[in-house]
C-alpha positions as CSV (number, residue, x, y, z in Angstrom):
1,M,-24.2,-102.0,15.2
2,S,-25.8,-101.7,11.8
3,P,-26.3,-104.7,9.6
4,E,-24.0,-105.2,6.8
5,L,-25.2,-106.4,3.4
6,Q,-23.4,-109.0,1.6
7,L,-22.0,-108.4,-1.7
8,S,-23.0,-111.0,-4.8
9,Q,-20.2,-112.7,-6.7
10,S,-20.5,-110.0,-9.6
11,Q,-20.3,-107.3,-7.0
12,Q,-17.3,-108.6,-5.2
13,E,-15.5,-109.1,-8.5
14,A,-16.2,-105.4,-9.6
15,L,-15.0,-104.0,-6.1
16,E,-11.7,-106.0,-6.7
17,I,-11.1,-104.4,-10.2
18,F,-12.1,-101.1,-8.5
19,T,-9.5,-101.3,-5.8
20,Q,-6.8,-103.4,-7.6
21,S,-6.7,-101.7,-11.2
22,E,-6.1,-98.1,-12.4
23,S,-8.2,-99.0,-15.6
24,N,-11.3,-96.7,-16.4
25,V,-14.4,-98.6,-15.5
26,F,-18.1,-98.4,-16.7
27,L,-20.3,-100.2,-14.2
28,S,-23.6,-101.2,-15.6
29,G,-26.3,-103.7,-14.8
30,A,-30.2,-103.8,-14.7
31,A,-32.3,-101.9,-12.4
32,G,-31.8,-103.2,-8.5
33,S,-28.6,-104.8,-9.5
34,G,-26.7,-102.9,-6.6
35,K,-24.8,-100.3,-8.6
36,S,-25.2,-97.5,-6.2
37,F,-24.5,-99.8,-3.2
38,L,-21.3,-101.1,-4.6
39,I,-20.0,-97.5,-5.4
40,S,-21.0,-96.2,-2.0
41,K,-18.9,-99.2,-0.6
42,Y,-16.0,-98.4,-2.5
43,L,-16.1,-94.7,-1.6
44,R,-16.7,-95.4,2.2
45,D,-13.3,-94.4,3.3
46,K,-12.4,-92.1,0.6
47,D,-12.4,-88.2,0.5
48,T,-15.1,-87.5,-2.0
49,R,-14.7,-83.7,-1.9
50,K,-11.1,-83.6,-3.2
51,D,-9.7,-87.0,-4.1
52,F,-12.9,-88.9,-5.5
53,P,-15.4,-86.2,-6.4
54,V,-18.8,-87.8,-7.3
55,L,-20.6,-86.2,-10.3
56,A,-24.2,-86.5,-11.0
57,S,-26.0,-85.9,-14.1
58,T,-28.7,-83.8,-12.6
59,G,-29.1,-81.5,-9.8
60,A,-31.9,-83.5,-8.3
61,A,-29.5,-86.8,-8.5
62,A,-26.5,-84.6,-7.0
63,V,-28.5,-83.5,-3.9
64,L,-29.4,-87.1,-3.3
65,V,-26.0,-88.6,-3.4
66,G,-24.4,-85.8,-1.7
67,G,-22.3,-85.1,-4.6
68,R,-22.3,-82.1,-7.3
69,T,-23.3,-82.0,-11.1
70,F,-21.2,-82.8,-13.8
71,H,-21.8,-79.4,-15.2
72,S,-20.5,-77.5,-12.1
73,F,-17.4,-79.4,-11.5
74,F,-16.3,-79.0,-15.1
75,G,-17.4,-75.4,-15.0
76,L,-19.9,-75.8,-18.0
77,G,-22.5,-73.6,-16.7
78,L,-25.3,-73.4,-19.1
79,M,-23.4,-74.7,-21.9
80,Q,-23.8,-71.1,-23.8
81,G,-21.9,-70.6,-27.0
82,Q,-20.0,-73.2,-29.1
83,A,-18.1,-76.0,-27.9
84,H,-14.8,-74.2,-28.2
85,E,-16.2,-71.2,-26.3
86,I,-17.2,-73.5,-23.4
87,I,-14.0,-75.3,-23.2
88,E,-12.0,-71.8,-23.2
89,R,-14.2,-70.3,-20.2
90,S,-13.8,-73.8,-18.4
91,V,-9.9,-74.1,-18.8
92,S,-9.4,-70.3,-17.8
93,N,-11.4,-71.1,-14.6
94,R,-8.8,-71.4,-11.6
95,H,-11.2,-73.3,-9.7
96,V,-11.7,-75.9,-12.2
97,R,-7.9,-76.3,-12.8
98,Y,-7.6,-76.7,-8.9
99,R,-10.3,-79.2,-8.9
100,L,-8.7,-81.4,-11.7
101,R,-5.3,-81.3,-10.2
102,K,-6.5,-82.4,-6.8
103,A,-8.6,-85.3,-8.0
104,K,-7.2,-88.9,-8.2
105,A,-10.3,-90.4,-9.9
106,I,-13.7,-89.0,-10.9
107,V,-16.8,-90.9,-10.4
108,I,-19.8,-90.3,-12.9
109,D,-23.0,-91.3,-11.6
110,E,-26.0,-92.1,-14.1
111,I,-23.5,-91.2,-17.1
112,S,-26.2,-92.8,-19.2
113,M,-28.1,-89.4,-18.8
114,I,-25.0,-87.4,-19.7
115,P,-25.1,-86.3,-23.5
116,G,-22.1,-87.5,-25.4
117,P,-21.1,-84.1,-26.7
118,V,-21.0,-82.9,-23.3
119,L,-18.8,-85.6,-22.1
120,D,-16.5,-85.0,-25.1
121,I,-16.2,-81.2,-23.9
122,A,-15.3,-82.4,-20.5
123,E,-12.8,-84.9,-21.5
124,V,-11.2,-81.8,-23.9
125,I,-11.1,-79.8,-20.6
126,C,-9.1,-82.6,-18.6
127,R,-6.5,-83.0,-21.3
128,R,-6.1,-79.3,-21.8
129,L,-5.4,-78.7,-18.0
130,L,-3.6,-82.0,-17.1
131,D,-2.1,-83.8,-20.0
132,E,-2.7,-83.3,-23.7
133,N,-1.5,-86.8,-24.6
134,R,-3.7,-89.1,-22.4
135,S,-7.3,-89.8,-22.2
136,W,-9.1,-87.4,-19.8
137,G,-5.7,-85.8,-19.2
138,G,-4.7,-89.2,-17.2
139,L,-7.4,-88.9,-14.8
140,R,-9.4,-92.3,-13.8
141,I,-12.7,-92.2,-14.6
142,I,-15.3,-94.6,-12.9
143,S,-18.7,-94.3,-14.6
144,I,-22.1,-95.9,-13.5
145,G,-25.1,-96.1,-15.5
146,D,-27.7,-98.4,-17.2
147,F,-28.2,-97.1,-20.8
148,A,-31.6,-99.3,-21.1
149,Q,-33.1,-96.9,-18.6
150,L,-34.1,-93.2,-19.2
151,P,-32.1,-91.6,-22.0
152,P,-30.2,-88.2,-21.9
153,I,-32.3,-85.1,-23.1
154,A,-32.1,-84.6,-26.8
155,R,-32.7,-81.1,-27.3
156,G,-33.3,-80.5,-31.0
157,Q,-32.1,-84.0,-31.9
158,K,-33.9,-86.8,-33.4
159,F,-32.3,-89.4,-31.3
160,P,-30.8,-89.9,-27.8
161,P,-27.1,-88.2,-27.8
162,W,-25.8,-91.5,-26.0
163,A,-22.5,-91.1,-24.3
164,F,-21.2,-94.5,-25.8
165,L,-21.3,-93.0,-29.1
166,S,-18.9,-90.2,-28.3
167,S,-15.2,-90.3,-29.1
168,S,-14.3,-89.4,-25.6
169,W,-15.9,-92.8,-24.5
170,E,-13.8,-94.6,-27.2
171,R,-10.5,-93.0,-25.8
172,A,-11.2,-93.9,-22.3
173,C,-11.1,-97.4,-23.1
174,F,-13.5,-98.2,-20.3
175,H,-13.4,-101.6,-18.8
176,P,-17.0,-102.9,-18.7
177,I,-18.4,-104.4,-15.5
178,I,-22.1,-105.8,-15.8
179,L,-23.6,-106.8,-12.4
180,D,-26.0,-109.5,-13.4
181,E,-27.9,-110.4,-10.3
182,N,-31.1,-108.5,-9.2
183,M,-30.4,-107.6,-5.7
184,R,-34.0,-106.2,-5.3
185,S,-35.8,-109.2,-6.6
186,K,-34.7,-112.9,-6.3
187,A,-37.9,-114.4,-8.1
188,D,-36.9,-115.8,-11.3
189,T,-40.2,-115.3,-13.0
190,F,-40.2,-111.6,-12.2
191,S,-36.5,-111.0,-13.1
192,H,-36.9,-112.7,-16.5
193,F,-40.0,-110.4,-17.1
194,L,-37.9,-107.4,-16.3
195,L,-34.9,-108.5,-18.2
196,Q,-37.2,-108.8,-21.4
197,M,-38.8,-105.4,-20.6
198,R,-35.4,-103.9,-20.4
199,E,-34.7,-105.3,-23.9
200,G,-37.9,-104.1,-25.1
201,T,-39.1,-107.9,-25.9
202,I,-42.7,-108.4,-25.8
203,S,-42.8,-112.0,-25.8
204,D,-46.0,-114.1,-25.0
205,E,-44.7,-114.4,-21.4
206,V,-44.4,-110.9,-21.1
207,E,-48.1,-110.2,-22.7
208,E,-49.4,-112.7,-20.2
209,I,-47.6,-111.2,-17.3
210,L,-49.0,-107.7,-18.2
211,N,-52.5,-108.8,-18.8
212,E,-52.4,-110.7,-15.5
213,R,-51.3,-107.9,-13.5
214,Y,-54.1,-105.6,-14.6
215,G,-55.3,-103.4,-11.7
216,P,-54.9,-102.1,-9.3
217,P,-57.4,-103.5,-7.0
218,F,-60.0,-101.4,-5.0
219,D,-57.8,-101.5,-1.8
220,F,-54.6,-100.7,-3.6
221,Q,-52.3,-98.9,-1.0
222,G,-49.1,-98.4,-3.2
223,T,-48.0,-95.5,-5.4
224,Q,-49.4,-94.6,-8.8
225,L,-46.6,-93.7,-11.4
226,F,-47.6,-91.3,-14.2
227,S,-45.6,-90.1,-17.1
228,K,-46.5,-86.6,-16.6
229,R,-45.8,-84.2,-13.5
230,M,-49.1,-82.3,-13.5
231,E,-50.8,-86.0,-13.3
232,A,-49.0,-87.0,-10.1
233,E,-49.4,-83.5,-8.6
234,D,-53.0,-83.5,-9.2
235,F,-53.5,-87.0,-8.0
236,N,-51.8,-86.3,-4.7
237,A,-53.7,-83.0,-4.1
238,R,-57.0,-84.9,-4.6
239,K,-56.1,-87.7,-2.1
240,L,-55.0,-85.1,0.5
241,A,-58.0,-83.2,0.2
242,G,-60.2,-86.4,0.6
243,L,-58.7,-86.9,4.4
244,S,-61.0,-85.4,7.0
245,E,-58.0,-84.4,9.3
246,N,-56.6,-80.9,9.6
247,L,-54.3,-79.6,7.1
248,V,-50.7,-79.1,8.6
249,S,-48.2,-76.9,6.1
250,I,-44.7,-77.1,7.0
251,P,-42.6,-74.3,4.9
252,T,-38.9,-75.6,4.0
253,K,-36.3,-73.4,5.6
254,Y,-33.6,-72.3,3.3
255,S,-30.3,-70.9,3.9
256,G,-27.4,-69.8,1.8
257,H,-26.7,-67.8,-1.5
258,E,-30.1,-66.9,-3.4
259,N,-29.0,-68.3,-6.7
260,Y,-28.1,-71.7,-5.3
261,I,-31.2,-71.5,-3.2
262,E,-33.1,-71.4,-6.3
263,A,-31.3,-74.3,-7.6
264,L,-31.9,-76.3,-4.6
265,K,-35.7,-75.5,-4.7
266,K,-35.8,-77.0,-8.1
267,N,-33.7,-80.1,-7.3
268,A,-34.3,-80.9,-3.6
269,P,-36.3,-84.0,-2.9
270,I,-38.6,-82.0,-0.6
271,S,-41.4,-79.3,-1.8
272,E,-41.1,-75.9,-0.7
273,C,-43.8,-76.5,1.7
274,L,-44.9,-79.9,3.0
275,H,-48.7,-80.2,3.0
276,I,-49.7,-83.0,5.0
277,K,-52.4,-84.6,7.1
278,I,-52.5,-87.4,9.6
279,G,-53.4,-90.4,7.5
280,A,-51.6,-89.1,4.6
281,K,-49.7,-91.4,2.3
282,V,-45.9,-90.3,2.3
283,M,-42.7,-91.4,0.8
284,I,-39.2,-91.4,2.7
285,R,-36.5,-89.5,0.7
286,I,-33.4,-90.6,2.8
287,N,-31.8,-94.0,3.5
288,D,-31.7,-95.6,7.0
289,P,-28.1,-96.4,8.0
290,L,-29.6,-99.5,9.9
291,L,-31.3,-100.5,6.5
292,R,-34.9,-100.4,8.2
293,Y,-36.2,-98.3,5.2
294,V,-34.7,-96.9,1.9
295,N,-35.3,-93.9,-0.3
296,G,-38.7,-94.7,-1.9
297,S,-40.3,-96.7,1.1
298,T,-43.8,-95.5,1.8
299,G,-45.9,-95.3,5.1
300,I,-48.8,-93.5,6.7
301,V,-48.4,-90.5,8.9
302,L,-49.6,-91.4,12.2
303,A,-48.9,-88.2,14.2
304,I,-47.5,-84.6,13.6
305,K,-45.4,-82.7,16.1
306,E,-43.5,-79.5,15.8
307,D,-40.1,-81.3,15.8
308,E,-41.1,-84.8,14.5
309,I,-43.5,-86.6,12.2
310,T,-44.4,-90.2,12.9
311,V,-44.9,-92.4,10.0
312,G,-46.2,-96.2,10.3
313,L,-44.0,-98.4,7.6
314,G,-44.7,-101.8,6.5
315,E,-47.9,-103.9,6.8
316,Q,-47.7,-103.8,10.5
317,Q,-47.4,-100.1,10.5
318,R,-44.2,-99.9,12.8
319,P,-43.9,-96.4,13.9
320,F,-40.7,-94.6,12.8
321,E,-40.0,-90.7,14.0
322,F,-38.5,-88.4,11.5
323,E,-37.2,-85.2,12.5
324,K,-36.1,-82.3,9.9
325,V,-33.0,-83.0,7.9
326,A,-30.9,-80.8,5.7
327,F,-30.4,-81.4,2.0
328,S,-27.3,-79.6,0.6
329,Y,-26.6,-78.0,-2.8
330,L,-22.6,-78.2,-3.3
331,D,-20.8,-76.0,-5.9
332,G,-18.1,-77.3,-8.1
333,N,-15.6,-77.4,-5.4
334,G,-17.7,-79.5,-3.1
335,D,-18.7,-76.6,-0.8
336,V,-22.0,-76.4,0.6
337,K,-23.7,-73.2,-1.0
338,A,-27.4,-73.5,0.1
339,T,-29.2,-75.8,2.5
340,A,-33.0,-76.9,2.5
341,Q,-34.3,-78.2,6.1
342,N,-37.4,-79.9,6.3
343,F,-38.9,-83.4,7.3
344,P,-37.7,-85.7,4.6
345,L,-41.1,-86.8,3.3
346,Q,-43.3,-86.1,0.3
347,L,-46.8,-87.3,-0.4
348,A,-46.7,-90.7,-2.0
349,W,-50.0,-91.7,-3.6
350,A,-48.5,-90.7,-6.9
351,S,-45.1,-90.0,-8.4
352,T,-43.6,-89.5,-12.1
353,I,-41.8,-92.3,-13.7
354,H,-38.8,-89.8,-13.9
355,K,-38.5,-89.2,-10.4
356,A,-38.9,-92.7,-9.6
357,Q,-35.9,-93.7,-11.0
358,G,-33.3,-95.2,-8.7
359,M,-36.1,-95.5,-6.0
360,T,-37.3,-98.9,-4.7
361,L,-41.2,-98.7,-4.1
362,D,-43.3,-101.0,-1.9
363,E,-46.3,-101.2,-4.6
364,V,-46.9,-99.6,-7.9
365,A,-49.6,-99.0,-10.2
366,V,-48.7,-97.6,-13.7
367,S,-50.0,-97.0,-17.2
368,L,-47.6,-98.4,-19.8
369,Q,-49.6,-96.6,-22.6
370,G,-48.7,-93.3,-24.3
371,L,-44.9,-93.5,-23.3
372,W,-42.5,-91.9,-25.5
373,E,-38.9,-92.4,-24.4
374,P,-36.9,-95.7,-24.7
375,G,-36.7,-97.4,-21.2
376,Q,-39.6,-95.6,-19.6
377,A,-41.7,-98.5,-19.3
378,Y,-38.9,-100.7,-18.1
379,V,-38.1,-98.1,-15.2
380,A,-41.6,-98.1,-14.1
381,A,-42.0,-101.8,-13.7
382,S,-38.6,-102.3,-12.1
383,R,-39.5,-99.9,-9.2
384,V,-40.7,-103.0,-7.1
385,R,-39.2,-106.2,-5.6
386,S,-42.0,-108.5,-6.7
387,L,-44.5,-109.3,-9.6
388,E,-47.0,-109.2,-6.9
389,N,-46.4,-105.6,-6.1
390,L,-46.8,-104.4,-9.7
391,W,-50.2,-103.4,-11.2
392,I,-50.6,-102.5,-14.7
393,R,-53.6,-99.9,-15.5
394,D,-53.1,-100.4,-19.5
395,W,-50.3,-100.9,-21.8
396,S,-49.7,-100.9,-25.5
397,K,-46.7,-102.4,-27.3
398,K,-45.6,-99.1,-28.7
399,S,-44.7,-97.8,-25.2
400,I,-42.3,-100.8,-24.4
401,F,-39.2,-100.5,-26.3
402,C,-35.4,-100.2,-26.0
403,D,-33.1,-98.0,-28.2
404,P,-31.7,-100.4,-30.9
405,L,-28.3,-98.8,-30.5
406,V,-28.6,-99.7,-26.6
407,Q,-29.5,-103.3,-27.6
408,R,-26.6,-103.9,-29.6
409,F,-24.2,-101.8,-27.4
410,Y,-24.9,-104.3,-24.4
411,Q,-24.9,-107.4,-26.8
412,E,-21.5,-106.5,-27.8
413,G,-20.4,-106.6,-24.1
414,C,-20.3,-102.8,-23.8
415,S,-17.0,-102.4,-25.8
416,Y,-15.3,-99.1,-25.7
417,S,-14.8,-99.3,-29.5
418,F,-18.4,-99.9,-30.1
419,R,-18.7,-96.6,-32.2
420,E,-15.8,-98.0,-34.2
421,S,-18.0,-101.1,-35.0
422,L,-20.7,-98.8,-36.3
423,G,-18.2,-97.2,-38.8
424,M,-18.3,-93.8,-36.9
425,D,-15.4,-91.5,-37.8
426,D,-13.6,-89.6,-34.8
427,T,-15.0,-86.3,-34.5
428,G,-11.6,-85.0,-33.2
429,M,-12.7,-82.9,-30.3
430,D,-9.4,-81.2,-30.4
431,F,-9.8,-77.6,-29.3
C-alpha cells in the first residue's frame, strides 16, 4: 500500500471549503506549500474529463498534469483577431458548448500565468453559452496559482497583465485560501529567507545568506539553473561530451495527428531524442505513486538496456529501473490526440528557471544576476528543500524583486475587489 501524506491544518481547512462550499475559490501560497498535492487529493475520485476539467496555462503544464490547455478548452485557438471575433468563434463551436454544459466546475491550474484579458474572454464565453446573468455562466471556478512566481507573458505591454486585475476576476468573487506552511522545508531560517525573497525584500539577513551560500563547491553534484535556454542546453551538452562512456541515442516514438504531434514535441517534458550515457546526470519527469521520487528528482545513470534504464537516486545511489512511458496531448474535449513515448528522463546538469517552476530539485546552483522578470529569483531559490542545497553563483539587488501590485494584492488578502481598491473602472467585457 502506498504511503499517505498528511494534510497540514491549512490544507485540511482548504479541502473542507472545496468539498462543503459551492463558492469560487482562489488557492494560493508560496512555492512548496502543497497547492498541487491538495488539488490532486480533491480531484482523486472525480471525473476530470467532463465533470471537473483541469486546465493549464501552457501546453507543457497540461501534459504534466494530465489536463488540457485553457486555450483549447475554451476554443480560443491562437487568439487571432479582436476580442469579439474570438468570442464569436468560440460560442459557435459546438464542442465548446458541449464541454461547458457538461462541466460541474472548472479547475484552472497556474492561473497566475493566464493574462487578465484572456480570462475576461473565457468568462464572457461562459456567460454567452450558459447564463448571461451569472459570473462565469454559473460555473464554479477553482483556481490555483502564486502571483509572486513567474508572471504571464506580456506581449507588447509594459507591465504583466495580471489576472487579478481583470473584471472577470472581480465578478467571480473568489474565496481566497492561502496555504501558509512550506511542506518542502520545515527549517525556519530557510522558510523566512524564501518569504523575504518572495516579497522582494532584501534585508540584512537575506544579503548575509546570499553571500554565505556563494558557490557551488568543486564537488557540486546538483543542477545548475540558468535564465536562458541556450545556456542550459550548452552546459548539458558539454557535460555529456565529457563522459568517456558510449553515447546512446533513443528517439521518442510519436503517434497521433500531425498537428498535435508538433504541439507535443514543443510541450512534452522529454526531448525528441534522448542522448544519454552511463554516468549521466538525469532528472526524473514523473511522480512515483509510492512517493520514492518526484518530478524533479535527480540521479546518475547506472545501466542502459533496450527496455529499461537504471538510475541511482539519493546519496546511496539506490537503483530504480525506469521503463518507457507515454505522455499524452489532449484536445479541448479531453481526448488523447497524440502521444510521445520514451524514458521519462532528461539531462539534469542544467535547466532553466522557467522549466524548473513547479519542480522540487535535490541541489541547485543559480546566478541571481541579470534576471528581468518579477519572481524569477524567488522561483530559482525555492526549488530546494533546505538552505544547504542552495548555492548562489552571483547576485544583484536589481534581480530580486516582486511586482508592487502583487505585493499589495497579497497584503490586502487577495480580495476579489482588489481592482476596485485601485480605482479601476469595469471594462465591461460584454460582447
